[in-house]
Structures are given as structure tokens and as C-alpha cells.
N, C-alpha and C positions, 0 to 999 in steps of 0.2 A: 269553540275557542274559549279559553279561560282568561279571566281578568284578574290580575294580581290584586290582592287586598292591601298591599303595602306592609303587611305584617307576616314575616317569614313563617312563623309557626302556624298561623291561621291558613296560609296557603298550603302547608303540608296537611293540615286537617281536611282541607277541601280538595286534596289531590291535584293541586296546581292553582286553585283560585276559584272565583265565582264564574259560572257559565255566563258568557257575554249576553247582555240584554236582560238579565234576570232582575226581578224586583224582590229585594230581601228585607224582611223585618229584622231590625236590630233592637232587642228589648232588654230592659233592665231597670232596676230601681235607681233612684237618684244617687249620684256619687259612684256609679259603677264604671264611668268613663265612656259612655255612649257617644257624647259629642266629640271627645278626643278620637275615638276609633273612626267615627264618620269623617272627621277632617283629615285624619291620617290616610284614609282611603282616597280622598281627593288629592291631598298634597303629594303623596307618593305616586299617584297616577300621573300627575303633571310632571314632576321632576324626573321620575324613572322611566315613564312610558309615553311622555308627550301626549297625554290624554286630558284635555281641559275638563273642568268640572264646575258645578254650581252647588252652593250650599244655601238652602232656604231655612231661615230660622223664624219661628213664630213668637218666641219669648225673649230672646236676647238681642241686644243691639249689635250690629256688625263690629263696632269699635271694641266692644267687650271681647268678642271672639278673637279679633286681631291681637288684643293684648294677652289673652289667655294662651294663645298658641305660640307666642314669642318664647314662652318658657321651654318649648321643645325645639327652638331654633328655626321655626317656620315663619318666614316673612310672607304673610298672605298678601299684603298690600303690593309687594313687588310682583307677585304673580298676577294680581289684578292689572297692574300697569302693563304687563306683558300680554294682556288679553287672553290669559289662560285660566282665570278663576273669577267667579262672581260669588260674593257673599251678600245675600239679599234678606233684609229684615222685612217681613210681610205678614199680613194676617191670613189665617187659613181660608176665610171666605173669598178674599181677593185673589189668593193663589188659585183656588179652584175655578173662580170666574175666568181668570186669565189663561188657565190651562185649556179650558173648553172652547175659548174664543178663537176664531180663525185669525191668524197673524196677531195673536195676543202677546202679552209681555213674555210669557213662558217660551213660546215659539221663537220670538225675537232673540231672547237671551241664548237659547240653544244654538241658533244659527249664527249669532254674532261671534261666538267663540268656538263654534264647531264642537259643542259639548259632547262628551262621551260618558260622563258619570254625573250623578246628582245624589244629594243627600237632603232629606226633608226631616226637620227636627221641630216638632214631632207630630206624627199622625194622630196621637191621642187627642189632640185638640179638634180634629174634624168632627168628633161626636157632639161638640157644642154648637155646630152650625145650625142655622135656622132650617126648619123642615117645611118652609112655605112652598117649596117646589116639589115636596113629597120625597125628597132625598133623605135617606138614612145612612148611618155609618157604613154599612156594607156596600151599598150602591156607590157611595162617594169614593170608597177605596177602590172598588172595581174601576171606576172612571179614571182615577189617578194612575192606577197600575196600567190600564190599557193605553193611556196617553204616553207614559214613559216608554212603553214597549213600541209604540208607533214611531218614536224617534230613535229607537235602538239604544236607549240609555241603560247602563247598568246602575241600579239604584239601591240605596239604603234608606229604608223608612224607619226612623227612630220611634220607639214607643216606650212610654213609661209603663211599668208592669206592677207597681206596688199594690194596686187594688184588684189585680186579676184573681178570679176564682180558680185556684189551681186544680179543682176537680173538673173543670170544663176547658175545652180547647177553644181559644179565642177565634172568632171568625177570620181575623187577619191572617192566621196561620194557614187557613184553607186557600185564601186568595193569593198569598205571596208564593213566590217560587222557592224561597228559602227562609229559614228562621235561625237567627243567632241570638243566644241568650247569655247575658252577663249577670253574674250574681256575686254578692258579698256574703261570706259565711264565717261563722265563728271558727277559730282554729286554736287549739291548745288553751282554751279558756281565756286567753289574753289577746291573741292576735285575730285579725280577720283576713281571710284569704279570698282572693278574687278568682272566680272560675268562669270560663267560657265554654259553652256547649252548642254545637250545631245540631239542632234537632230535625232539620229538614233542609234539603238542597237538591232540587231537581237537576238532573243532567250531570251529576258527578258523584263519585264515591266519597264517603266521609269517614274520618276516623272517629269512632264513637267515644263517648266519655266526656267528663268535665276536665277541661284543660286549664291549668293555673296560668294566670297572666299577671303582669305587674305594669304599673304606669311609671315609666322611667323618664329620665331627662330627654330622651329622644322619642318618646311616645309609648305606645302599647308594645309590650314584649311578652310573647306567649311561649310556654313550655308545654310540649305535648304530654298528655296523660300516658300512663304506662311506660314511663321512661325513667331510668335511673342512671347513675354514673357508669360510664363504659369502662370495661377492662380493655384498655387500648392495646396492651401487649398481646392479647388474645384476639380481640375483634379485628385488629389490623392484619392478622394472619390471613393471607389470601386463600390458603388451602382449606376448603370445607369438605366434609365427608357427608355423603347422602344417607338419609334414613330410610329411603324406600317409600316414604309417605310424602307425596309432592307438597301438600299444603303445609306440613310440618317443616319441610325444608325451606319453604317460602318464609314462614314465620321466624326462622332462624337465620335469615339473610343468606340462604343458599345451602344450609346444612349445619351439622355440628362442627364446631371448630376443632381441627385436628389437635390432639394433645390436651384437650379439655376434659373436665369431669362433669357429667350430667347426672342428675337425680330424677328418677321416675317415681313420683309420689302417688300411691293408689289408695283407695279405700277397699274394704273387704268385699264389696259387691262388684267392683269394677273388673272387667275382663281386659287384662293388659297383654295377653299372649300374642295377639296379632301385631301389636306395637313392637314388641321385642322380636317377633318372628321376622317382620319386615326389615328391621335394622340388621339382624343377624344375616339374612339373605343378601342384603345389599353389601355388607362388609365382606362376605365370602366372595361375591362376584367381583369385588374390587381387588381381590387377592390378599386380603388381610389374613393373618393368623389370628385365631380366636382363643381366648382363655375365658372359661365360663365357670362360675361357682354355682352349682345346682341348688335349687331350693328344696324344701321338704315336700312341696306340693307338685313337683315336676321331676319325673324320672328321665333317664336318658332315652328310654323307649318312647316316652311321650314327646320329648324334644325331637326325636328322630321323626315321629309322625307329623309334627308341626312343620319341620323343615322340608319334608316330602311335599307338602302343599306348595312350597315356594320353589320346588325343583332343585333342592339342595340335597346331595347325597352325603350325609355326615359319616356314614360308614367309610367311604372312600377318603374323606378328609381326615378322619381319625387314623386310618392306616398310613396316610401320607404325613402324619404328625403336623397337621395344620389346624386341628381342633382339639383343645385340651379341656379337661374337666376337673374341678375340685369337688370332691364328694364327701359330705359330712355324714352320710347315712349308709348303713350296710345293706346296699341293694345290688342286685345283679346287673351286669352290663354285658354287651355283646362280646363274643369271642373275637380275639384279635385287637381288642382295644386296650390291652393291658398297659401299654406304654403311654396311653393318652388319658388315663383316669388316675388321679391322685387321691387316694383314700386317706382322709385325715380324721375320721371319726374317733379314733383312739388317741389322738394327740392332745396333750394338755396345751394350754395357751402358750406357754413358753416354747414348746416343741413346734407349735403351729407358726409362731413368729419366726423360728429358725427355718422352717420349711419355706415360708414366703421369702425370706432374705436370701437363702442359698439356692433352693431348687428353682423357684419361679423367676428370681432375678437373673440367674445364669441362663435359664431357658430363653428369656426374652432378649438378653444381651447377646447371646451366642447366635441367634437367628436375626440377622440384620435386615429385617423386613418390618412393614407396618403391622402393628398389633392393635386388636380391639378387645377390650375386656368387658364382660358383663357379669354382675353377681347380685344375688338376692341378699341384701344387708339384713333383712329380717331373720335369715338363717343364722347370721353371726350374732345378732342380738339374742336369739333363742339358745344357741349352742354355746356361746362364749361370754355372753353377758354385756350389759350396757357399759360397764366400766372399761371392758376391753375395747369396745368400739370407740369410745371417746378417747382412749389412749392411742389406738393404732390407726384409725381411719385417716387422719391428717398425714401420717408418715406414708401410708400406702398411696394416697393420691399424689403426694409430692414426688414419689418415685415414678409413678405413671407419667406425670407431666415431664419429668426429667428425660424420659426416653421417648417422648412424643406419642405415647399410647393413649388413645381415646377410650374413655371409660363410661359405661352406663350402669348406674346402681339403682336397684329396685328397693323401695322402702315405703312403709306406711307411716307417715309422720304422726298421725293421730295415735297410733299404737305405741310408738316409742317415747312419746311424751314431749312436752314443749321444749324443755332444755336440750334434749338430744336432737330434736328436729331443727331447732335454731342453729345448733352447732353444725349439723350436716348441711344445712342450706348455706351457711357462711362458707363452708369448706368447698362447696361445689361451685363450678362456674356457671352452670345452668340448671334449671328445674322445670320439668314437665309435670303436670298434674292431671290425673284422670280420675273421675268419680262418677257415681251413679246418683241421680236425683229423680225419684219417682220411677218412671218407665224409660228414662233416657240416660245415656252415658255422655259425659262431657270430657273435653280435653283443653288444657290451657298452658301456655308457656308463661310461667310466673317469674322466671329469672333467666337472663341470657347474657353472654359476654358483651353484646353491643348495647345493653341497657334496655332493650325493648321488652315489654310485657304485652302479651296478646289478650284479646277478649276471649271468653270461653267459646269453644266450638262444640257443636254436637258431633258425636262419633257415630257414624252410620256404617252398618254392615253392608258390604257389596259382594257380588259373586266372583269378581275377578281380583287378581293380585293388585294391591296388597291386602285385599279383603276388608279394608276399612277406609273411610273417607271422612275428612273433617269438613263440616258444613257450617 
């Protein structure tokens, strides 16, 4: 069972919340909002979930906390009167003494309000306790953690981390069930941005990364990392088309949005053919007509061999006029394909524009079915020049969107240059990136209509279709 943190964005990071009964370290430098987050965890637990809580403070007086929290509209005294909250100013040695005592103050407080959550602010002061009984910081924290577990409490242990040696993992991280880190970082030389990162949480999946948060008039507000503004008119389209790669579909919220334009950015070492092959095969099985602009590195014969692996007979599809090819190179193609291969190698740019406007447009409009288009934009850069691409690409994608045709475009952003790559990324609705680093190939969604950006995934070869898996 999950316990809501009271912070909507943080609950999403934690896949629903903190596992019930967990002891979590909340660390950060002074001014990062640790006390606010801790109290929000208690306050929202009470008002939204009817879960009473206790806040133990070693350094601040309760009256100061009451006053500070009023700025968020939280009336803590009212919750205390309702027997739902306790704010206790106490020293660390007395708290420890009362926690280990049978029927001590700690147990009495928990039972008195039927406590479900606690916050201790801050466990950093336990290290200053006397060692007369032979207790050291590690054993003290073990004791505290075991006692809160005994009572089934979901707990936040606040810790100052200004003096932590970043090259070493603090022992508190090993003892705790989870670790949430708050940071303040320079931003744009003028501003400072606040980031939250969950580095550990037993019993739940977490969304990795540093997530930006703000301290607002109503408390902590967190925005997930890897999220940009959504293209609502596209992302709200319920119809998604499958890529044939299950994990990629999941990262895209169910698949590629129908009628959107996606870019596949590769480097020179990356093998992208099974990505394209899986998508081709899935679109054919779905009944789409296909328009493909062939690259200089892939002939029709090679494409035919690739599609054979996926059980797709493109000879038959070409004869049925369901698979069309735009060919920029003087290469042979199988007999019977004459009506499916458009040879454009001798066309000047103006003639090629006319071919796209008249032949391709009428072909697509005359066949009132769903279309899928794939083409290697590197071919257009090489054969027709960067100026042509920058002039024509936006018009081509606008037409595709207007007829509901989903498009996948292959390009190497690094090869075409920063200006062209920036233009192509802006013009596309989504971008997948695949690259090789050392002995491994990776894949990442770096732009999508719903605003989500994925972490990098390893691309693993497998023996069964689709022959690749994202790990």
C-alpha cells in the first residue's frame, strides 16, 4: 500500500507514493524547504487521508513552526485541537530515551492520536549525543528506524547535508528505506533552481532524474523532469498507432499519434534497421498503405530481405499498389514493380517539387485509406541540398498532417548541423534518438506530443520479433 506524500508531482515520481511503513531520509542544505515538505506530508495526510501525524523538532519552537506554516494556509493549532496532530519541541537525547522506554512519551503520543505518520527534524543532531552507553550514530538511527517500524509509522527523517562528503554514501542511506534529496543550484547565472531527486525507495518504482520544485503559497509544488509543454491537439488524439516495439509504445503513451511527424535521429554507428523494420511491419499488418523514400544505403532488395524477417511479403504489396517507393538512385528493382517505384534521380529540385505536389498528393488523396510514410532525410540533404530541405520540409510535413498521414523521418542531426537539426526538431512532433556509446547501443525519446521525455534505454538484440528490446 502507498502513502501519499501530499505533493502531487512527488507521488508521480514515486509511482503513487511512499510504501506504507517506510522510513525515508529527507536531506538537503538549509533553505531547501525540508521542514515545509515534512509538514506538508503531515498536513495533507491529515486533511486528505485522515491520517494523524507527529512532528518532532529539535531546534525550532512549536510556536515558530505554527507561525511559519500559516503562510501556506495551514492551521496546525486547529489540527492539534482536533487530536490529529502533535508538534513537539524536544531534545534528541530525550526523544531517544522516550522512544526506547516502555509506555514512554513516544508510545503515548502515537496511541493518543492513533498516529500514522511522523517527521523528525533533524536526525543530524543524533550524532552529538553522548556515547556513555556505547551508542554511536549508526546504532542510534537503527534503533529509531526499528521503533517507528514497530508502530507501523510512515516516517520522514530530515537531515542537513551541507557537510556531507559527496564521494561517500552516508550510512543513513543504507539504513533508511528511501532517500529524497533537495538541492539548490545556480541557474542562468542569476537565478537558483530547486531540484528534488529520489535516489532510493524500496518497494516502488521511481522516475529517475532531478525534478524541479517551487515553494508556493500553498506549499511544495513539483514538476517532473523530462516533461515539456504538451501538444494538446495531438496528445489528446485517442488514436495511437503501434510501432511493433512494446517498450517504445509504452514510452509514447500507447504508440505514435496518428497524423504526427516523428524524427529518428541516429549516429553513424547505430543500427536503426530493426527499428524501422518493426514499424514498417506493424503498419502493414494494420492495413496502412506505405510510401517510402529509399536511402543510398538500402536497396529495395535489402528492404525486401528485412521485411521477410517480419513475415511481410512486399512483392505482393507492391503488386497490390499498397507499398510505394521514391528512388533517388539508378538501381534495379524487381519485375512487376514498375507502377510502385518512382524514379526521381534525374529530376531537378523544381521538378521534384512538382512530382510531390501532383503525383504523391493525388496518390494519397485518391486512396482514402490510412497512410504511413518513411523516408531518409539524409538522402534529400545529399541529393538536393540543405537549402532545399529547409525550404520544403515544413510544407511536406504540413501536408502529411492535413491528410492524417503518420510520418517517420530518418536523419543524423550531428551530420546536418546545429541550425538544420534545430529546425527539424521544431518541425517534428516527436523525436527518437538512437546512438552507440562504446560497445552498447541506446535509444531515447527526446521529444513527444505529450511532453514526456524518456531516460536512455539500452537497445538489446533478441532472437524473436521485433529482434530488439529496450532495457
